[in-house]
ChimeraX commands (.cxc) that place a marker at each C-alpha (Angstrom):
marker #1 position 0.00,0.00,0.00 radius 0.5
marker #1 position 1.13,3.51,-0.79 radius 0.5
marker #1 position 0.48,5.97,2.03 radius 0.5
marker #1 position 1.87,9.04,0.28 radius 0.5
marker #1 position -1.59,10.62,0.04 radius 0.5
marker #1 position -2.05,10.11,3.79 radius 0.5
marker #1 position 1.24,11.90,4.45 radius 0.5
marker #1 position 0.06,14.98,2.54 radius 0.5
marker #1 position -3.04,15.55,4.70 radius 0.5
marker #1 position -2.86,18.90,6.50 radius 0.5
marker #1 position -2.84,18.74,10.33 radius 0.5
marker #1 position -6.05,20.80,10.63 radius 0.5
marker #1 position -7.91,18.06,8.74 radius 0.5
marker #1 position -6.62,15.45,11.21 radius 0.5
marker #1 position -7.79,17.62,14.12 radius 0.5
marker #1 position -11.20,17.92,12.45 radius 0.5
marker #1 position -11.39,14.14,12.06 radius 0.5
marker #1 position -10.54,13.68,15.73 radius 0.5
marker #1 position -13.33,16.06,16.76 radius 0.5
marker #1 position -15.81,14.16,14.58 radius 0.5
marker #1 position -14.67,10.85,16.09 radius 0.5
marker #1 position -15.03,12.21,19.65 radius 0.5
marker #1 position -18.51,13.58,18.96 radius 0.5
marker #1 position -19.66,10.33,17.34 radius 0.5
marker #1 position -18.24,8.31,20.22 radius 0.5
marker #1 position -20.18,10.45,22.66 radius 0.5
marker #1 position -23.38,9.89,20.66 radius 0.5
marker #1 position -23.09,6.09,20.59 radius 0.5
marker #1 position -21.82,5.71,24.17 radius 0.5
marker #1 position -25.07,4.25,25.54 radius 0.5
marker #1 position -25.96,2.07,22.54 radius 0.5
marker #1 position -22.68,0.33,21.66 radius 0.5
marker #1 position -19.67,0.31,24.02 radius 0.5
marker #1 position -17.34,-1.40,21.53 radius 0.5
marker #1 position -17.95,1.30,18.92 radius 0.5
marker #1 position -17.58,3.94,21.64 radius 0.5
marker #1 position -14.09,2.77,22.58 radius 0.5
marker #1 position -13.10,2.24,18.96 radius 0.5
marker #1 position -14.08,5.81,18.03 radius 0.5
marker #1 position -12.42,7.14,21.18 radius 0.5
marker #1 position -9.11,5.48,20.30 radius 0.5
marker #1 position -9.44,6.55,16.66 radius 0.5
marker #1 position -10.06,10.16,17.67 radius 0.5
marker #1 position -7.08,10.15,20.01 radius 0.5
marker #1 position -4.93,8.66,17.24 radius 0.5
marker #1 position -5.96,11.33,14.75 radius 0.5
marker #1 position -5.23,14.05,17.30 radius 0.5
marker #1 position -1.79,12.68,18.19 radius 0.5
marker #1 position -0.88,12.13,14.54 radius 0.5
marker #1 position -1.97,15.69,13.69 radius 0.5
marker #1 position 0.03,17.07,16.61 radius 0.5
marker #1 position 3.21,15.33,15.53 radius 0.5
marker #1 position 2.62,16.27,11.91 radius 0.5
marker #1 position 2.25,19.97,12.76 radius 0.5
marker #1 position 5.28,19.78,15.04 radius 0.5
marker #1 position 7.44,18.26,12.29 radius 0.5
marker #1 position 6.23,20.85,9.79 radius 0.5
marker #1 position 7.71,23.71,11.84 radius 0.5
marker #1 position 11.21,22.20,11.93 radius 0.5
marker link #1:1,2 radius 0.2
marker link #1:2,3 radius 0.2
marker link #1:3,4 radius 0.2
marker link #1:4,5 radius 0.2
marker link #1:5,6 radius 0.2
marker link #1:6,7 radius 0.2
marker link #1:7,8 radius 0.2
marker link #1:8,9 radius 0.2
marker link #1:9,10 radius 0.2
marker link #1:10,11 radius 0.2
marker link #1:11,12 radius 0.2
marker link #1:12,13 radius 0.2
marker link #1:13,14 radius 0.2
marker link #1:14,15 radius 0.2
marker link #1:15,16 radius 0.2
marker link #1:16,17 radius 0.2
marker link #1:17,18 radius 0.2
marker link #1:18,19 radius 0.2
marker link #1:19,20 radius 0.2
marker link #1:20,21 radius 0.2
marker link #1:21,22 radius 0.2
marker link #1:22,23 radius 0.2
marker link #1:23,24 radius 0.2
marker link #1:24,25 radius 0.2
marker link #1:25,26 radius 0.2
marker link #1:26,27 radius 0.2
marker link #1:27,28 radius 0.2
marker link #1:28,29 radius 0.2
marker link #1:29,30 radius 0.2
marker link #1:30,31 radius 0.2
marker link #1:31,32 radius 0.2
marker link #1:32,33 radius 0.2
marker link #1:33,34 radius 0.2
marker link #1:34,35 radius 0.2
marker link #1:35,36 radius 0.2
marker link #1:36,37 radius 0.2
marker link #1:37,38 radius 0.2
marker link #1:38,39 radius 0.2
marker link #1:39,40 radius 0.2
marker link #1:40,41 radius 0.2
marker link #1:41,42 radius 0.2
marker link #1:42,43 radius 0.2
marker link #1:43,44 radius 0.2
marker link #1:44,45 radius 0.2
marker link #1:45,46 radius 0.2
marker link #1:46,47 radius 0.2
marker link #1:47,48 radius 0.2
marker link #1:48,49 radius 0.2
marker link #1:49,50 radius 0.2
marker link #1:50,51 radius 0.2
marker link #1:51,52 radius 0.2
marker link #1:52,53 radius 0.2
marker link #1:53,54 radius 0.2
marker link #1:54,55 radius 0.2
marker link #1:55,56 radius 0.2
marker link #1:56,57 radius 0.2
marker link #1:57,58 radius 0.2
marker link #1:58,59 radius 0.2
view
């Protein structure tokens, strides 16, 4: 697999995806706990990846 298109995503888009994942996880918290934790981890991953991407961009 070629992840070059994933490397070119701007950090603000990754932050936006993490917010969407956190909001969706909060909406499904009572209905499906597995999906809740999956979206929670996915949102945290997008946020951390966006943070490191923006940090590397400044250097």
